[in-house]
Every structure is written in C-alpha cells, then in structure tokens.
N, C-alpha and C positions, 0 to 999 in steps of 0.2 A: 529777440535778444542778440546783441552783437557778440560774435566770436572773437577770440584773441585775448591777448593780455592787455587789459585796459590801462594798467599802470605804466606801460612802456609803448609809446606810439610806434606805428609802423616805420616811420622815418628813422627813429632811433635804432630799431633793429637792423635796418639796412646799414646805418653808419657803424654799428657795432660789428657786423659781419665784415664790412670793408676793412676796418681797423684790424680785426683778427687775421684776415687774409694777408694784409700787408705785413703784419708782424711775423706771420708764418714764413712768408717769402723772404724776409730779411733775416730772421733768427736762425732758421734751419741751415742755410748755407754757411753762416758765420760759425755755427756749432760744429759743422763738419770740418771747417778749416782749422778751428781750435783743436779739435780732437786729433786731426791729422798731424798738426804741428807737435802736440804733446807726445804723440806716439811715433814720431819720425825716427828714422834710423840715426844712430849717433855718428858724428863726423869723425873721419880719420884724423889722427894726430897731425897738427900743422907741420908740413915739411916731410912727413913720412910718405914713402911710396905706397900706392894702393896695392896691397898684397892679399893673396887669397890663401885660405887654409883649405886643406882637403879633409872633409869630415865624412866618416863612414861608420858603420856599425856591423859587428859580426852577427847581429840578430836579424837584420833585414837590409836589402839592397836599396839604393836610392830610387825613389818612385814606387817602391813595392809596399805590400801590406805590412803593417806593424804586427808582430805576433801578439795574440790575445794576452799572454803573460804580462805585457807592458801596458795594458789598458785597464780601465775601471772594472771590466768584466773578468779580469785575471788577477794577478798579484798586485797590480797597480804600483809598479816600481819602474824607475827610469831604466831604459835600455842602456847597454854599454856603448860608448862612443870612442872612436879612434880619431885622433887629430894629427895631421901631418903638415909640415911646412910652417911650424911655429917660428916666427922670426926672432932674431937676436934682440935682446932688450925687453922681451916679454916678461912681465912680473907676475901676471895672473891671467886666468881664463874666465870667461863668463859664458853661460848658456841661457838662451831664451827659446822656449818652445811655444809656438803660437799656432792657433787655428785661425787663418785669415778669413773671418766671417764676411767682411766687406773689405777687400784688399785695398791697402793704402789709407783706409779710414778707421776701421774697427777690427781688432783681433781679440781672440779669447786666449788668455795666457794659461798654459798648462804647467809650465815650470820655469822659474827663473832662479838662477844660482850664480854667485860670483865669488871671486877670490879663490877659485880652484887653482891648484898648483899647475904650472905650465909644462906639464908632461904630456905625452902623446895618448894617454889612456884615461878615460873617465869611466869609472867602474859602474857596473849594474848596481842599482839600489844604493848609490853613493851617499855618504853622509859628510863628504868633504865640502869645503867652502861654506858660504853663507846662503842658506835656502830662504828665498824671499816669499812674498805672498802672491799666490796665483789668483785667477779670476773667481775661484770659489771661496776667496778670502781664507785660504788655508796655506800653511807653510809647507813647502816641498812640492813634490811631483804629484800631479793628478792626471792619470792617463785618459786617453780617448774614450768617449761614451756617446757616440754621435747618433743622430737620426739620419739615416742614409749614409752615403760615403762622404768622408771629409779628408782633407789633406792637413798634415801637421808639419810645420817647418821648424827643424832643429837648427838654430843658428849659434855658432860658437865664435866668440870674439877673443882675440889676443890683445891684452891691454898693457900699457907701459907702466902701470902702477897697481897696487892693491887699493880697493875702494873703501872709503870710510862711510859706508851707507848703512843705515839702520836695518836690522833684519825684518822689520815690519814694512819695508818698502815693497811697492808693486812694480810691474813691468815698466810703466812710464817713468817712474823715478829712477830705475836702473838705466834705462836708455838715456836719460838726461845726464846721469852721473858719468856715463861712459863717453860723453861728447868730448872730442879732441884728445881721447886717450886710446883710440883703436889703432893698432898696428896692422892687424889683418883680421879677416873674418871668412867664414865658410858655412855652407848650409848642407843639410841632409833632409830630404823630404820623404815622409812616410804617409801611408794612407790607412784608413780603417773603415770598415763597414760592418754593422751588426747583422 
C-alpha cells in the first residue's frame, strides 16, 4: 500500500511549501517595516530646535532599579517624575513608558498619558491628564512584572498643544498624534528584576 496523501500529489506539496516559504520571506519583513513605522518616534515641530528635557525621579536614579512599590508586585502605581528644561510655548506634557522588547520594532507599553500640565512635577499615582490604553488593554499605569531583568524607558514629551485624542487610544495612536508637535523630549531608564 502506498504511503502519503493520495489526494495531493508530491509535486503539489513541493509547490505549496515553496509558495509558503516565499510568502514568509516577503510578508515578515514587510510586517516589521509597518510595525516599526506605526510605532516610530514622533517628529519634532517643524522649525523648532531639537531640545532635550531632563527627566528624573526622586524614587530611583537613571539606569537603576525601580522600587517594587511601582511594579505589579507592589502598589502598581506610577513613580513620581521631575521634568526640567520645559521650553517656552509648551502647552502640555505626554509620558510614554515602554519596555523595548525588540528595540525599534516592538515595545510593550506600560503607561501612556497625555495632556498633563506643563509643570516640572508629575506626581506619584497621578490622575492628571488623559490616561490611555496600555499593552494589557487597561487604562492607566501597569508596572513591571518581568521574567528576568528588563529595562523600562520613561519618555516625556513637551508638546505645543493639548491633544484631542480619545481616551481609548493606545501607544501608536498617541505617537502619531504627537507628530510635528514635539518641542522637546527626555528619557529616564529604570530596570526591574523579580
């Protein structure tokens, strides 16, 4: 008795595998390009000088461990942030906290918030601004809960306007809405390991 699938000749199997392989080779790179484009950094405002904000936290130093209080294993609230160098003409601040899973291609959003007042302090467990949808499909801050050690990038943007963005927006929608409205930005990096 002959083995194999009688209804699909060998030649057709080879053709099907070849088509699948070619599709994979074409589709995967295109998918990465599209994802990278959608999640790209927003452009600075046209004509605005590229300016840097100084972002720090009284809770942890840049590059140091985030206290457990601000993780999913603690109180799961956002840490306080201090922002210096806010340029003239800033109407609002936005904060995006990402875990860059595949840098430049895919990041996990822990917190996105916009329309914060352009003051130098963002309070711990703040309810100011508009809290967007993170990668857990939840509104507000969701702290680190990693397998192994991970880095978390807190990016603060100074914007020339308040955004008219729906509160159900995610990170990519916020990044697109900020395009050509960024006057300055700065970052603070924290780490966490269970």
